[in-house]
C-alpha positions in Angstrom: -13.4 6.7 25.1 -9.6 6.6 25.2 -7.1 5.2 22.8 -7.2 1.4 22.4 -4.0 -0.7 22.9 -1.8 -0.8 19.7 -2.3 -4.5 19.1 -6.1 -4.0 18.8 -6.3 -0.5 17.4 -8.4 -0.8 14.2 -6.5 2.2 12.7 -3.2 0.3 12.9 -4.8 -2.9 11.5 -6.5 -1.0 8.7 -3.2 0.3 7.5 -2.0 -3.3 7.1 -4.3 -3.6 4.1 -2.4 -0.9 2.3 1.0 -2.5 3.2 -0.1 -5.9 1.9 -1.6 -4.2 -1.2 1.7 -2.4 -1.9 3.6 -5.7 -1.9 1.0 -7.3 -4.2 1.4 -4.3 -6.5 5.2 -4.7 -6.6 4.8 -8.5 -7.2 2.4 -8.0 -10.1 3.9 -5.1 -11.9 7.6 -4.7 -11.2 8.8 -7.6 -13.3 7.9 -5.6 -16.4 10.7 -3.2 -15.6 13.4 -6.0 -15.5 15.0 -8.2 -12.9 17.2 -5.5 -11.4 14.4 -3.0 -10.9 12.0 -5.7 -9.7 14.6 -6.9 -7.1 15.2 -3.3 -6.0 11.5 -2.6 -5.7 11.0 -5.7 -3.6 13.9 -4.7 -1.3 12.5 -1.2 -0.9 9.0 -2.4 -0.4 9.9 -5.0 2.3 12.1 -2.5 4.1 9.2 0.0 4.1 6.7 -2.6 5.3 9.0 -3.6 8.1 9.5 0.0 9.1 5.8 0.6 9.2 5.3 -2.6 11.3 8.0 -1.4 13.7 6.4 2.0 14.0 3.0 0.5 14.5 3.7 -2.2 17.0 7.3 -2.1 18.4 7.6 1.7 19.0 4.1 3.0 18.6 3.2 6.6 19.0 -0.1 7.7 20.5 -2.8 8.2 17.8 -5.2 9.7 20.3 -8.8 8.8 20.8 -11.0 7.8 17.9 -12.4 10.7 15.9 -14.5 11.1 12.8 -12.4 11.9 9.8 -12.5 15.5 8.6 -13.7 16.3 5.1 -10.2 17.0 3.9 -9.0 13.6 5.1 -11.8 11.9 3.2 -11.0 13.9 0.1 -7.3 12.9 0.3 -8.3 9.2 0.7 -10.6 9.4 -2.3 -7.8 11.0 -4.4 -5.4 8.2 -3.3 -7.9 5.5 -4.3 -8.4 7.1 -7.8 -4.6 7.3 -8.2 -4.2 3.7 -7.2 -6.7 2.6 -9.9 -5.0 4.8 -12.4 -1.6 3.3 -11.6 -3.1 -0.2 -11.8 -4.5 0.5 -15.3 -1.2 2.0 -16.4 0.8 -1.0 -15.1 -1.7 -3.4 -16.8 -1.3 -1.6 -20.1 2.5 -1.6 -19.8 2.5 -5.3 -19.0 0.1 -6.1 -21.9 2.4 -4.2 -24.3 5.4 -6.1 -23.1 3.7 -9.3 -24.0 3.6 -10.6 -20.5 0.2 -11.8 -19.3 1.2 -12.4 -15.7 -1.2 -10.5 -13.4 -2.5 -8.3 -16.1 -6.0 -6.9 -15.4 -7.9 -6.2 -18.5 -9.6 -2.8 -18.4 
């Protein structure tokens, strides 16, 4: 089986979940750091999402045929997920301490 076209490649679509999640993370937690930092985080986040979309769909590079992930790739993925939960917990505690209840997840 060869490589699917970019518009229907599940590897490209799967990465959109992370891009959307990153913007949600910025929305929920950046306001605690002040308006200037929040605006800067939004600008950087949107630029990075647009760059990823450009790389995925406008100027895509070949990803090769589908292959089973190697154990190291799965380990890196798991570390990233644990790190994400740790950052969410840290952001929630910071938001709770600042007195803002917007988007705070109680752990």
